[in-house]
LUMFITI-738172 format. One record per residue (C-alpha): x negated, y, z negated. Coordinates in steps of 0.1 Angstrom, whole numbers, plus 5000, padded with zeros to 4 digits. Layout:
BEGIN
XYZ/...
end
This chain:
BEGIN
159639922676/161940112653/164540312671/165240672662/168240892666/166641052697/166240702712/169940632707/170940962722/168840902753/170340552757/173840682752/173340962778/171940702802/175040492797/177240792805/175240892836/175440542851/178940432843/182340592850/184340652818/187540652838/187340272842/187840192805/187339822806/184139842827/182740122806/183339922773/181639612788/178639822799/178439982764/178439642748/175739512771/173639822765/173639742728/175640052718/178739872705/177439812670/173739912670/172939712639/173839382655/171139182673/170139252709/172339062733/175339072709/176239432714/173439582693/169839682692/168739562658/168739932648/169640082614/173440082609/173340462601/172440532637/175840422649/177240762641/174740912666/176140702694/179740762685/179241142684/177641152718/180440932733/183141142716/181641462729/181741322764/185341212761/184440842766/187040582759/186840382727/187940022721/191140122702/189840012668/193240032650/194539762674/191539532669/190639632633/190739272619/188439152646/186039442641/186039462603/186439102593/186038842620/182938992636/180739022605/181738672594/180938522629/177638712629/176538572595/177838222597/178438152634/175937962656/174538112688/177237962710/180038102688/178438452686/178038462724/181538332730/183538552706/181838882698/181939042733/185639002741/186439082704/184639422705/185939512740/189439442728/190139162753/190938922724/192839032693/192238862660/194238792629/193538662594/195138332582/194238352544/197238422521/199938162515/203238162497/201538002467/198038152471/197838522475/196038692447/194638352438/193338272473/191337972461/194537792453/195537762490/196937432501/196837442540/195237102547/192637022573/191936652579/189136522600/190036312630/186936242652/185636562666/188736752655/190436872624/194236842621/195637142602/199037162586/200337442563/201837792561/200238132560/201938462552/201438842554/199538802586/199039132605/198839112643/199538732644/202138802672/199538962694/196438762683/194438532705/192338392677/192438372639/190038332611/191438052590/190637902555/191837552548/191737282521/189536992532/188936822499/191636822472/189536602448/187136882438/187737222420/189637462442/186637682451/184637382463/187037212487/187637482513/186437502549/186637792573/187637772610/188337982641/191937892651/193337932686/196638112681/197937962714/197237602703/200237362701/201737362666/201137732659/204437912652/204538282644/207638442628/208138812620/208438942585/210539262585/209139532561/210839812542/209740042570/211939852595/209039712614/207639362614/203939442613/203339132592/204138772601/204338422586/202438152605/203337782604/200637532614/202037192622/199436932633/197237192649/194037042663/190937252658/187637122672/184837092647/182837322670/185137602658/184037562622/182237852605/179837742578/179437402563/182337172553/183437262517/181837612518/184837802530/185038002499/181538132504/182338232540/185638392530/183838612505/181938772534/185238832552/186938972520/184139212511/184139352547/187939372547/187939602517/185239822531/187139832565/190339942547/188940182521/185540292533/186040422568/184640752578/187141052578/186541422579/187441662550/191241682547/191541372568/194141102562/197141152539/195741452520/195441642553/199041582561/200241702527/197942012528/199142112562/202742092551/201942302520/200342572542/203142582568/206142562545/205642822516/209342802507/208842452494/206142532469/206442512431/203742562405/203942202394/203642062429/200742302435/198842162405/199441802417/198341882452/195042042440/194341742418/194941502446/192841712470/189841702446/190241322441/190541262479/187441462485/185641262458/186740932474/185641062508/182141142496/181940812477/182840642510/179940822527/177640692500/179040342504/178340342541/174740462534/174340162511/175739932538/172940052561/170539862538/172639542534/175939362533/179039492515/179239412478/181939452451/181739832454/184039812484/186739692460/186540032443/186940212475/189940012486/191640052452/191140432453/192440442489/195640252478/196340472448/195740802466/197940702495/200840622473/200540932451/200041172481/202941022501/205141052469/204041422466/204941492502/208341342498/209041552467/207741862484/210241812513/213141742490/216241632509/214341652542/212041372529/215041132526/215641132564/214340842584/213940872621/214240512633/214840182615/214739982647/213139632643/209839642662/206639442662/203839702665/200439612680/198439812655/198339902618/199140262611/198740372575/199840732581/202740662604/205340872619/206941092592/207141142554/209640872548/207640622568/204440712551/205940682516/207340332523/204340202542/201940312515/203640072491/201939792509/198439942504/198239802469/198939452482/197139412515/193439352515/193539232478/196039342452/195039632430/195239402399/192739162414/190439452426/190339592390/189239252378/186439242404/185339592395/185339512358/183439192361/181039252391/180439622389/180839712352/179639372339/182539322315/183438972303/185538772328/189038662321/189338302307/189838052335/191237712324/191337572360/187637632369/186537272367/189837102375/190336922408/192737112431/195136822433/195536822395/196437192393/200037272382/202137402410/
end
C-alpha cells in the first residue's frame, strides 16, 4: 500500500496523542519506532518505505505541536552521512545496531576521511588497515574531523592494499572512537574555537564485523558518503530569507544609517542569488525523492559556500568599525557545527571554512564540469599506478 500525506498526518497525530512530548528521549524513541524518523527508510529502521517527500508532512505536524526534535545540528554527520551509508552498504545486524541510537542522538558520529596528505585527493590516503584474524589493525592520522571529541563512532576509510591503484585498495569501516589507540587532539580555528580535531590511530583494532562494503571497495562506499555530505551541507531546506541572507537583510532594515547605494546594489544581487539557490535546493530535494544524491549536490554545496562568504563580507562592511569587534575568543570545543554563529565577526571568519569542508570549491568545480556538464576530465597520470609507487 502506498502511503499518502493524509496517512502520515494521521500516524503523526496518533504519536502525539499517545506519547508525552515533555519526555524528549522517550518521545524520540517512540517516533523512531513508529516509522516517523525518516519515512523513506525501511520499516523497522525508523521508516515506512514511504516517499521521501512526505517527511515534510511529518515534520510540519510535529513542529506545530511543539514536539522535540533530535537536535540535528549536533548529530548532522550521523544523519547526513553515516546513516545513508549504513543503510546502503550495511548488513541487517549493522542497520539494527546503529541507526536507532544514531537518529535519537544517543550516539554522535564523526567522519575520519581527510589526512594531512590526502584532503582534496582523498584517494591518496595512507591510513593502513592490516588484517589479523577477525580484526583489522589500523594505524594512521586523520585531520579536520568535526565532532571527534564528542563522537562515539566514526565512519573511517583506510588503505588495505598498497599494491593496486589508489582508488582500488581502500576499505571502509565503522570505528569505535573509545577504542584503545584512538587519540583526539583539538585544532583551534580562526574563530577561537576548536570545532575540528586531528585524530591519531595507533594499532586500533576494528572487528571485520564493523566493515561496510567489500574489502577493496572503500572508494565506492565513500562516494555515497560524500554525495550525501554535500547535499547535507548545501541542500537543506530553509525558508525565504533564511540563513546568512536573512541576517544581512534584517540588519539593512533595522540600521538605515549604515546604508550606501553600492552596498544596496550588492545586497539586492546577493538576495536574488540566495533565493535562486534556495529554490534550486527545493528542486534537488524533489529529485532526491526519486533516488540517491548525484553530482548535482556538489553545485549546491559550492553555491552555499560562495554565498556565505560574500554575504558575511557584506555584513562586515555594512557594520564598519562595529564589525571588527569580536565578543569572545575563548578556546572552546563546541558540540555542534554552527555556520551562522554568534555575531558578524564570527560569521565572517567561520564562513572561510565553508569552501574547504565537505569538498573544496576547486574539487567541486571539477566534479560539476566533468559529471554534470560533461566536459573533458583533467589528465591524471597516477590513475593506473600502484599506491605504493606514488610520489609523496
